[in-house]
Structures are given as C-alpha cells and as structure tokens.
PyMOL commands that place a pseudoatom at each C-alpha (Angstrom):
pseudoatom trace, name=CA, resn=MET, resi=1, chain=A, elem=C, hetatm=0, pos=[126.389, 91.304, 88.447]
pseudoatom trace, name=CA, resn=GLU, resi=2, chain=A, elem=C, hetatm=0, pos=[123.748, 89.325, 90.988]
pseudoatom trace, name=CA, resn=GLN, resi=3, chain=A, elem=C, hetatm=0, pos=[121.066, 90.625, 91.447]
pseudoatom trace, name=CA, resn=LYS, resi=4, chain=A, elem=C, hetatm=0, pos=[120.425, 90.093, 95.530]
pseudoatom trace, name=CA, resn=THR, resi=5, chain=A, elem=C, hetatm=0, pos=[116.737, 90.133, 97.295]
pseudoatom trace, name=CA, resn=ILE, resi=6, chain=A, elem=C, hetatm=0, pos=[116.570, 91.473, 100.715]
pseudoatom trace, name=CA, resn=GLU, resi=7, chain=A, elem=C, hetatm=0, pos=[112.973, 90.229, 102.190]
pseudoatom trace, name=CA, resn=GLU, resi=8, chain=A, elem=C, hetatm=0, pos=[110.803, 92.704, 104.356]
pseudoatom trace, name=CA, resn=GLY, resi=9, chain=A, elem=C, hetatm=0, pos=[108.653, 92.524, 107.169]
pseudoatom trace, name=CA, resn=VAL, resi=10, chain=A, elem=C, hetatm=0, pos=[104.908, 92.550, 107.376]
pseudoatom trace, name=CA, resn=VAL, resi=11, chain=A, elem=C, hetatm=0, pos=[104.888, 96.315, 108.478]
pseudoatom trace, name=CA, resn=HIS, resi=12, chain=A, elem=C, hetatm=0, pos=[108.327, 97.552, 108.423]
pseudoatom trace, name=CA, resn=GLN, resi=13, chain=A, elem=C, hetatm=0, pos=[110.914, 97.894, 105.572]
pseudoatom trace, name=CA, resn=VAL, resi=14, chain=A, elem=C, hetatm=0, pos=[114.610, 97.048, 105.857]
pseudoatom trace, name=CA, resn=PRO, resi=15, chain=A, elem=C, hetatm=0, pos=[116.511, 100.281, 106.601]
pseudoatom trace, name=CA, resn=ASP, resi=16, chain=A, elem=C, hetatm=0, pos=[119.808, 101.192, 104.757]
pseudoatom trace, name=CA, resn=ASP, resi=17, chain=A, elem=C, hetatm=0, pos=[121.727, 100.306, 107.565]
pseudoatom trace, name=CA, resn=MET, resi=18, chain=A, elem=C, hetatm=0, pos=[120.732, 96.798, 107.857]
pseudoatom trace, name=CA, resn=LYS, resi=19, chain=A, elem=C, hetatm=0, pos=[120.542, 96.258, 104.200]
pseudoatom trace, name=CA, resn=VAL, resi=20, chain=A, elem=C, hetatm=0, pos=[124.170, 96.826, 104.587]
pseudoatom trace, name=CA, resn=ALA, resi=21, chain=A, elem=C, hetatm=0, pos=[124.819, 94.568, 107.271]
pseudoatom trace, name=CA, resn=LEU, resi=22, chain=A, elem=C, hetatm=0, pos=[123.045, 91.716, 104.974]
pseudoatom trace, name=CA, resn=LEU, resi=23, chain=A, elem=C, hetatm=0, pos=[124.454, 92.709, 101.807]
pseudoatom trace, name=CA, resn=ALA, resi=24, chain=A, elem=C, hetatm=0, pos=[128.187, 92.295, 103.521]
pseudoatom trace, name=CA, resn=ASN, resi=25, chain=A, elem=C, hetatm=0, pos=[127.540, 88.692, 104.270]
pseudoatom trace, name=CA, resn=LYS, resi=26, chain=A, elem=C, hetatm=0, pos=[125.925, 86.187, 102.140]
pseudoatom trace, name=CA, resn=ALA, resi=27, chain=A, elem=C, hetatm=0, pos=[125.312, 83.393, 104.686]
pseudoatom trace, name=CA, resn=LEU, resi=28, chain=A, elem=C, hetatm=0, pos=[123.590, 85.928, 107.158]
pseudoatom trace, name=CA, resn=LEU, resi=29, chain=A, elem=C, hetatm=0, pos=[121.414, 87.440, 103.855]
pseudoatom trace, name=CA, resn=GLU, resi=30, chain=A, elem=C, hetatm=0, pos=[120.223, 83.662, 103.182]
pseudoatom trace, name=CA, resn=LYS, resi=31, chain=A, elem=C, hetatm=0, pos=[119.276, 83.046, 106.427]
pseudoatom trace, name=CA, resn=TRP, resi=32, chain=A, elem=C, hetatm=0, pos=[117.566, 86.564, 106.788]
pseudoatom trace, name=CA, resn=ASN, resi=33, chain=A, elem=C, hetatm=0, pos=[115.386, 85.629, 103.659]
pseudoatom trace, name=CA, resn=LYS, resi=34, chain=A, elem=C, hetatm=0, pos=[114.411, 82.461, 105.040]
pseudoatom trace, name=CA, resn=LEU, resi=35, chain=A, elem=C, hetatm=0, pos=[112.561, 84.077, 107.765]
pseudoatom trace, name=CA, resn=THR, resi=36, chain=A, elem=C, hetatm=0, pos=[108.906, 84.335, 107.865]
pseudoatom trace, name=CA, resn=PRO, resi=37, chain=A, elem=C, hetatm=0, pos=[107.872, 88.060, 107.234]
pseudoatom trace, name=CA, resn=LEU, resi=38, chain=A, elem=C, hetatm=0, pos=[106.531, 88.216, 111.058]
pseudoatom trace, name=CA, resn=ALA, resi=39, chain=A, elem=C, hetatm=0, pos=[110.186, 87.329, 111.994]
pseudoatom trace, name=CA, resn=ARG, resi=40, chain=A, elem=C, hetatm=0, pos=[111.987, 89.632, 110.184]
pseudoatom trace, name=CA, resn=ASN, resi=41, chain=A, elem=C, hetatm=0, pos=[109.232, 92.276, 111.351]
pseudoatom trace, name=CA, resn=GLU, resi=42, chain=A, elem=C, hetatm=0, pos=[110.158, 91.758, 114.999]
pseudoatom trace, name=CA, resn=TRP, resi=43, chain=A, elem=C, hetatm=0, pos=[114.036, 91.741, 114.137]
pseudoatom trace, name=CA, resn=ILE, resi=44, chain=A, elem=C, hetatm=0, pos=[113.545, 95.126, 112.186]
pseudoatom trace, name=CA, resn=CYS, resi=45, chain=A, elem=C, hetatm=0, pos=[111.435, 96.593, 114.418]
pseudoatom trace, name=CA, resn=TRP, resi=46, chain=A, elem=C, hetatm=0, pos=[113.717, 95.383, 117.546]
pseudoatom trace, name=CA, resn=THR, resi=47, chain=A, elem=C, hetatm=0, pos=[116.360, 97.131, 115.510]
pseudoatom trace, name=CA, resn=THR, resi=48, chain=A, elem=C, hetatm=0, pos=[115.092, 100.492, 114.601]
pseudoatom trace, name=CA, resn=ILE, resi=49, chain=A, elem=C, hetatm=0, pos=[112.579, 101.280, 117.905]
pseudoatom trace, name=CA, resn=VAL, resi=50, chain=A, elem=C, hetatm=0, pos=[115.727, 102.390, 119.997]
pseudoatom trace, name=CA, resn=LYS, resi=51, chain=A, elem=C, hetatm=0, pos=[116.740, 106.297, 120.365]
pseudoatom trace, name=CA, resn=GLN, resi=52, chain=A, elem=C, hetatm=0, pos=[120.428, 106.150, 120.725]
pseudoatom trace, name=CA, resn=GLU, resi=53, chain=A, elem=C, hetatm=0, pos=[122.660, 105.332, 117.333]
pseudoatom trace, name=CA, resn=LYS, resi=54, chain=A, elem=C, hetatm=0, pos=[125.152, 103.477, 119.464]
pseudoatom trace, name=CA, resn=THR, resi=55, chain=A, elem=C, hetatm=0, pos=[121.949, 101.178, 120.644]
pseudoatom trace, name=CA, resn=ARG, resi=56, chain=A, elem=C, hetatm=0, pos=[120.732, 100.704, 116.698]
pseudoatom trace, name=CA, resn=GLN, resi=57, chain=A, elem=C, hetatm=0, pos=[124.990, 99.430, 115.693]
pseudoatom trace, name=CA, resn=GLU, resi=58, chain=A, elem=C, hetatm=0, pos=[124.566, 97.270, 118.640]
pseudoatom trace, name=CA, resn=HIS, resi=59, chain=A, elem=C, hetatm=0, pos=[121.333, 95.362, 117.767]
pseudoatom trace, name=CA, resn=ILE, resi=60, chain=A, elem=C, hetatm=0, pos=[122.094, 95.126, 113.941]
pseudoatom trace, name=CA, resn=GLN, resi=61, chain=A, elem=C, hetatm=0, pos=[125.291, 93.457, 115.398]
pseudoatom trace, name=CA, resn=ARG, resi=62, chain=A, elem=C, hetatm=0, pos=[123.354, 91.013, 117.231]
pseudoatom trace, name=CA, resn=LEU, resi=63, chain=A, elem=C, hetatm=0, pos=[120.594, 90.784, 114.818]
pseudoatom trace, name=CA, resn=SER, resi=64, chain=A, elem=C, hetatm=0, pos=[123.828, 89.528, 112.717]
pseudoatom trace, name=CA, resn=GLU, resi=65, chain=A, elem=C, hetatm=0, pos=[124.933, 87.049, 115.054]
pseudoatom trace, name=CA, resn=ASP, resi=66, chain=A, elem=C, hetatm=0, pos=[121.721, 85.681, 116.600]
pseudoatom trace, name=CA, resn=VAL, resi=67, chain=A, elem=C, hetatm=0, pos=[120.276, 84.761, 112.959]
pseudoatom trace, name=CA, resn=LEU, resi=68, chain=A, elem=C, hetatm=0, pos=[123.632, 83.039, 111.708]
pseudoatom trace, name=CA, resn=ASN, resi=69, chain=A, elem=C, hetatm=0, pos=[123.293, 81.538, 114.926]
pseudoatom trace, name=CA, resn=GLY, resi=70, chain=A, elem=C, hetatm=0, pos=[119.668, 80.331, 114.123]
pseudoatom trace, name=CA, resn=LYS, resi=71, chain=A, elem=C, hetatm=0, pos=[118.248, 82.423, 116.250]
pseudoatom trace, name=CA, resn=LYS, resi=72, chain=A, elem=C, hetatm=0, pos=[114.287, 83.615, 114.789]
pseudoatom trace, name=CA, resn=ARG, resi=73, chain=A, elem=C, hetatm=0, pos=[113.534, 86.370, 116.916]
pseudoatom trace, name=CA, resn=PRO, resi=74, chain=A, elem=C, hetatm=0, pos=[114.897, 89.122, 119.271]
pseudoatom trace, name=CA, resn=CYS, resi=75, chain=A, elem=C, hetatm=0, pos=[115.020, 87.711, 122.706]
pseudoatom trace, name=CA, resn=CYS, resi=76, chain=A, elem=C, hetatm=0, pos=[113.188, 89.603, 125.878]
pseudoatom trace, name=CA, resn=TRP, resi=77, chain=A, elem=C, hetatm=0, pos=[110.827, 91.011, 123.147]
pseudoatom trace, name=CA, resn=PRO, resi=78, chain=A, elem=C, hetatm=0, pos=[107.172, 92.194, 123.824]
pseudoatom trace, name=CA, resn=GLY, resi=79, chain=A, elem=C, hetatm=0, pos=[106.875, 92.357, 120.455]
pseudoatom trace, name=CA, resn=CYS, resi=80, chain=A, elem=C, hetatm=0, pos=[106.053, 94.493, 117.454]
pseudoatom trace, name=CA, resn=PRO, resi=81, chain=A, elem=C, hetatm=0, pos=[103.922, 97.907, 119.213]
pseudoatom trace, name=CA, resn=HIS, resi=82, chain=A, elem=C, hetatm=0, pos=[102.985, 98.596, 115.518]
pseudoatom trace, name=CA, resn=ARG, resi=83, chain=A, elem=C, hetatm=0, pos=[101.404, 95.139, 114.805]
pseudoatom trace, name=CA, resn=ARG, resi=84, chain=A, elem=C, hetatm=0, pos=[100.414, 94.327, 118.156]
pseudoatom trace, name=CA, resn=GLU, resi=85, chain=A, elem=C, hetatm=0, pos=[98.445, 96.260, 120.483]
pseudoatom trace, name=CA, resn=THR, resi=86, chain=A, elem=C, hetatm=0, pos=[99.393, 94.061, 123.773]
pseudoatom trace, name=CA, resn=ALA, resi=87, chain=A, elem=C, hetatm=0, pos=[102.863, 95.034, 122.961]
pseudoatom trace, name=CA, resn=LYS, resi=88, chain=A, elem=C, hetatm=0, pos=[102.760, 98.792, 123.270]
pseudoatom trace, name=CA, resn=LYS, resi=89, chain=A, elem=C, hetatm=0, pos=[102.051, 98.765, 126.875]
pseudoatom trace, name=CA, resn=TYR, resi=90, chain=A, elem=C, hetatm=0, pos=[106.222, 97.960, 127.073]
pseudoatom trace, name=CA, resn=PHE, resi=91, chain=A, elem=C, hetatm=0, pos=[106.572, 101.323, 124.897]
pseudoatom trace, name=CA, resn=LYS, resi=92, chain=A, elem=C, hetatm=0, pos=[106.557, 104.586, 126.441]
pseudoatom trace, name=CA, resn=ASN, resi=93, chain=A, elem=C, hetatm=0, pos=[106.321, 107.834, 124.221]
pseudoatom trace, name=CA, resn=LEU, resi=94, chain=A, elem=C, hetatm=0, pos=[105.828, 105.689, 120.970]
pseudoatom trace, name=CA, resn=GLU, resi=95, chain=A, elem=C, hetatm=0, pos=[105.597, 107.443, 118.188]
pseudoatom trace, name=CA, resn=GLU, resi=96, chain=A, elem=C, hetatm=0, pos=[102.917, 106.026, 115.585]
for i in range(1, 96): cmd.bond("trace and resi %d" % i, "trace and resi %d" % (i + 1))
show_as sticks, trace
zoom trace
C-alpha cells in the first residue's frame, strides 16, 4: 500500500475534511505538496476560518479546482490572521 504524505502549513494543520479531498485526487495532492508551506497555510486558514459548514465545503471545492488550475493562494484573501498581525483587522470576533 502506497503511503501518501500531505504537507502542512506553517501555523495550521490540514483538517480531516481537506485530507479527504486531497487524498481523493492524486493530481491535486501532488500540486498541494508542491505549494510552499506559507501558501498551504493560507489555503488551510481560508478554508477553516469560515463559520458555516456549507461555506467550508464550498471552500474545499474551490481550493480543489483552483490548486488544480495552478493557483497558489486564495483570491481576495487578506492573509492568515493567525500568522500576520496586519490581517487581523479584517476579521471580527477572531478566536485565537
């Protein structure tokens, strides 16, 4: 059985629902693992910071499509507020 590695971000770990999506598509996993740790961190934060499960699933779907199409980071995203102090101003009620 082939061991599949899923690379993590610099602050965030890949959550289980994202792991399922990454493991379901070999090409996606390969492109994911080639992203920089900072880029992976941005995708993880962008996906997990939302409040509603429906939105989270939409983000996982968009992540899959965008990464497969060569996109490195989420569009229109101020950055991970857990890593960048300047990004915190864009998020109300942010839990540390």
